[in-house]
Each structure stands twice: as structure tokens, then as C-alpha cells.
C-alpha positions in Angstrom: 0.0 0.0 0.0 1.8 3.2 -1.1 1.4 6.4 0.7 -0.3 9.1 -1.3 1.1 12.3 -2.8 -0.6 14.4 -0.1 1.1 12.4 2.7 4.5 12.5 1.0 4.3 16.3 0.5 3.2 16.8 4.1 6.1 14.7 5.4 8.6 16.7 3.3 7.1 20.0 4.4 7.5 18.9 8.0 11.1 17.6 7.6 12.2 20.8 5.9 10.3 23.0 8.4 7.9 24.5 5.8 4.8 23.4 7.9 4.0 21.4 11.0 2.3 18.1 10.3 -0.4 17.2 12.8 -0.8 13.5 13.3 -4.3 12.2 12.7 -6.4 11.0 15.7 -8.4 8.2 14.1 -8.3 7.0 10.6 -11.1 5.4 8.6 -10.6 2.1 6.9 -12.7 1.7 3.7 -13.0 -0.7 0.8 -12.8 0.0 -3.0 -13.8 -1.9 -6.2 -11.2 0.1 -8.1 -7.5 0.8 -7.8 -6.9 4.1 -6.0 -4.2 6.5 -7.4 -1.2 8.1 -5.6 -2.9 11.5 -6.4 -5.8 10.3 -4.1 -8.4 9.5 -6.7 -10.2 6.6 -8.3 -11.7 5.2 -5.1 -15.0 3.5 -5.6 -16.5 2.5 -2.3 -19.7 0.5 -2.1 -22.8 2.6 -1.7 -25.7 1.6 0.5 -26.5 -2.0 1.6 -25.2 -1.2 5.1 -21.6 -0.4 3.9 -19.7 1.8 6.3 -16.1 2.7 6.8 -14.5 1.3 10.0 -12.8 3.7 12.4 -9.2 2.6 13.2 -6.7 4.1 15.6 -3.2 4.6 14.3 -2.0 2.4 17.2 -3.8 -0.5 15.5 -1.0 -0.6 12.9 2.5 -1.8 13.4 5.5 -0.6 11.4 8.2 -3.1 10.5 11.3 -2.2 8.4 9.5 -1.1 5.2 5.8 -1.6 5.8 2.9 -1.2 8.2 0.3 -3.8 8.9 -2.9 -4.1 11.0 -2.3 -5.5 14.4 -6.0 -6.0 15.3 -8.8 -7.6 13.4 -11.0 -5.2 11.5 -14.7 -6.1 11.0 -17.0 -4.4 8.5 -20.9 -4.3 8.9 -22.9 -7.2 7.5 -23.9 -6.4 3.9 -27.7 -6.2 3.2 -27.1 -6.3 -0.5 -24.2 -6.5 -3.0 -21.1 -4.4 -2.4 -19.6 -5.5 -5.7 -16.2 -7.1 -6.0 -13.8 -5.5 -3.6 -10.1 -5.3 -4.7 -8.5 -2.7 -2.5 -8.6 -1.1 1.0 -8.1 2.6 1.8 -7.0 4.5 4.9 -8.4 8.0 5.1 -7.9 10.9 7.5 -11.2 12.6 7.1 -11.7 12.9 3.3 -8.0 12.7 2.6 -6.6 9.4 1.3 -3.5 8.5 3.3 -2.7 5.1 1.9 -4.1 2.1 0.1 -3.4 -1.5 -0.8 -4.5 -4.5 -2.7 -6.6 -7.1 -0.8 -4.9 -10.5 -0.6 -7.8 -11.8 -2.8 -10.7 -10.0 -4.4 -13.9 -10.4 -2.5 -17.4 -10.4 -4.1 -19.6 -9.3 -1.1 -23.3 -10.2 -1.3 -26.2 -9.9 1.2 -25.5 -11.6 4.5 -21.7 -11.5 4.3 -19.6 -9.6 6.8 -16.1 -8.8 5.5 -13.3 -8.8 8.0 -9.5 -8.7 8.0 -7.4 -10.7 10.5 -4.2 -9.4 12.0 -1.5 -8.9 9.3 -3.9 -9.2 6.3 -3.7 -5.4 5.5 -0.2 -4.5 4.6 1.2 -1.2 3.5 4.6 -1.1 1.8 6.1 2.3 1.2 7.6 3.1 -2.1 
């Protein structure tokens, strides 16, 4: 999961003392049926059918040498209809895309299913 242009610019501004970067409180974890871009676009989240983003605390992610991964299980609501075929996850700070990654396997979510991700299934590698 690469970090987006917005995050890379904020980090550089902070390092070179152009601006102070405030760490986010909570992040939102979402799902997408399309591949997001480094510019922060092309996110297609499910609409309706009980889909909702999941709030995640930054402390629920562990950094290793060159990646971060979830260190708690993340559960989404039970779908009441089709969410489409999910291919990616996204991490957002408000409406700003922070990072994204491919799901280990695409998931076609239909009514009655409740997507979840066990510890270590959501991995962010920085580029």
C-alpha cells in the first residue's frame, strides 16, 4: 500500500520546516472496487446496503522495516445487498486518502456476508 502524494508532501514540508504536520487522531478504513491512485483519486467505495467505513486508531497498525500492517482484526458491517467485487482497501484521514493497498484476494460481497480482515492481512509497503 503506497502512501499518497498528499502524505509525501506533508512529510517533506514537516522535515524541511515548511509546515507542521499534525498527526491524525483516528483514521477510517474503507474498501474499494477500483485501484486508487497516488494522487488520491479513483476510489469506488460501495454505496448503501449497510456499507460503512470502519474507524481505526493509528495504534492498531505496526511498522516493520519497510511496511505497516494491521495488528488488530477489522470487521465491517454485514452487507444487506451487493457491495460489488472489492479489490483494495483505503485508509483515510477525514476525506484525505492517506494510503491504500490491494486485498490479498478479491472479495465479491453479497447480502448476509460480513467482510473482516485478520491481523496482518492489510499490509502497507512504502515506495
